[in-house]
N, C-alpha and C positions, 0 to 999 in steps of 0.2 A: 840804461833804460831799454834799449832794444832787446837785450837778452831777457829781461824780466817781464816785458810786455806791458810796461806802465803806459798809462794814457793821461792826458791832461783834462781836467774838468774845471768848470767855472760855476760858481753859485750865483744865480741871478736873483734880483730882488723879487721877481714874480714868484719864484719857487719858495722863498722864505714866507711870503704872504700866503701862498697856498697851504703851506705846512701849518701856519698859525690858524688858518680857517679850519683845516681838517682836525685840529686838536680841540676845537670848541665843543662844549657839551651839546649845543643845538645841532651842529653838523652831525655829530655822532648819533644823536637821537633820530634825526631825519634819515640817516643811512640805515639804522636799525629798523625803523618803521618801513622804509622802502623794501628792504629784504623780506620783512614779515608780510607786507601787503602783496608783494610779488608771489610769495609762496601760497598765500590764501587764494589769490586769483588763479594760479596754476592748478591748484587742487580742486577748485570749485567750478572751473569752466565747463566741466562735463555736464553740469546741470543747466547751463545756459540755454541749451536747445530744448530742454524739457519743460521749462517753466519761465513765464514772462517776468515774474517777480524776481527770480534768481538772476535772469539776464540783466534786469534793470540795476540790481545791486552790484553785480559784477562790473557793469559799465561805470557805475559811480566810483567803484574802487579804482578802475583803470584811469578815470578822469583825475581822481585824487593823486594817484601815483604820478601822472603827467605833470600836475601842478607842483608837486614837491620837487620833481626833477628840474622843472623850469626855474623855480625860485630858491633852490637850496643854495 
């Protein structure tokens, strides 16, 4: 073992539950939407200082992203 550099690992129940959760369609859809929403926010933030309506919409997107992260 020392020559090959093997290490010991343990599979814990929490990891198995986390893997099951990450394999659900709902989780994957939420992650996809989070990535899309983050991209939209990043590209549109330049307009936030120019227009109050744009700022309000961007802030709503930021709030939505925060809620998804909190409850995913």
